[in-house]
C-alpha positions as CSV (number, residue, x, y, z in Angstrom):
1,X,-18.0,34.4,228.4
2,X,-18.8,31.9,231.1
3,X,-15.8,30.2,232.7
4,X,-16.8,26.7,231.7
5,X,-17.1,27.8,228.1
6,X,-13.7,29.5,228.2
7,X,-12.0,26.3,229.4
8,X,-13.6,24.1,226.8
9,X,-12.6,26.5,224.0
10,X,-9.1,26.7,225.5
11,X,-8.9,22.9,225.3
12,X,-10.3,22.7,221.7
13,X,-9.6,26.1,220.1
14,X,-10.0,24.8,216.6
15,X,-13.6,23.9,217.4
16,X,-14.5,27.3,218.9
17,X,-17.4,28.1,216.6
18,X,-18.9,24.7,216.9
19,X,-18.6,24.8,220.6
20,X,-20.3,28.2,220.8
21,X,-23.1,27.1,218.6
22,X,-23.6,23.9,220.6
23,X,-23.4,25.7,223.9
24,X,-26.1,28.2,222.8
25,X,-28.5,25.6,221.7
26,X,-28.1,22.6,223.9
27,X,-28.6,22.6,227.7
28,X,-27.1,19.1,228.0
29,X,-23.9,20.4,226.4
30,X,-23.9,23.4,228.8
31,X,-24.1,20.9,231.7
32,X,-21.3,18.9,230.2
33,X,-19.1,22.0,229.9
34,X,-19.9,22.9,233.5
35,X,-19.0,19.4,234.7
36,X,-15.7,19.7,232.7
37,X,-15.0,23.0,234.4
38,X,-15.7,21.7,237.8
39,X,-13.6,18.7,237.2
40,X,-10.6,20.9,236.2
41,X,-11.1,23.0,239.3
42,X,-11.1,19.9,241.5
43,X,-8.0,18.6,239.9
44,X,-6.2,21.9,240.4
45,X,-7.2,22.0,244.0
46,X,-6.1,18.4,244.6
47,X,-2.8,19.0,242.9
48,X,-2.2,22.0,245.2
49,X,-3.2,20.0,248.2
50,X,-0.9,17.1,247.2
51,X,2.0,19.5,246.8
52,X,1.3,21.1,250.2
53,X,1.0,17.7,251.9
54,X,4.2,16.4,250.1
55,X,6.1,19.4,251.4
56,X,4.7,18.9,254.9
57,X,5.6,15.1,254.7
58,X,9.1,15.9,253.8
59,X,9.4,18.3,256.7
60,X,8.2,15.7,259.1
61,X,10.6,13.1,257.6
62,X,13.5,15.5,258.4
63,X,12.1,16.0,261.9
64,X,11.8,12.3,262.4
65,X,15.4,11.7,261.4
66,X,16.6,14.5,263.8
67,X,14.6,13.0,266.7
68,X,16.0,9.5,266.0
69,X,19.5,10.9,266.0
70,X,18.9,12.7,269.3
71,X,17.4,9.5,270.8
72,X,20.4,7.5,269.7
73,X,22.7,10.2,271.2
74,X,21.0,9.8,274.5
75,X,21.1,6.0,274.3
76,X,24.8,5.9,273.4
77,X,25.6,8.4,276.1
78,X,24.6,5.9,278.8
79,X,26.7,3.1,277.5
């Protein structure tokens, strides 16, 4: 079974037989299923990227605060 067909059936399992029939007989529906599959893949990738960038952002926020504290220590030391 093609990946795009698997995902559309997973989304609408109660319509499996109708989906299979439509997929076998209609190229436009096949293209629609492929578009749906590609959309899901893109969303998954973006969600993974967002998570990765959020983690990196949090790490840089910690670093920023540490650097600010160090700078304030140097500034306060000279008073």
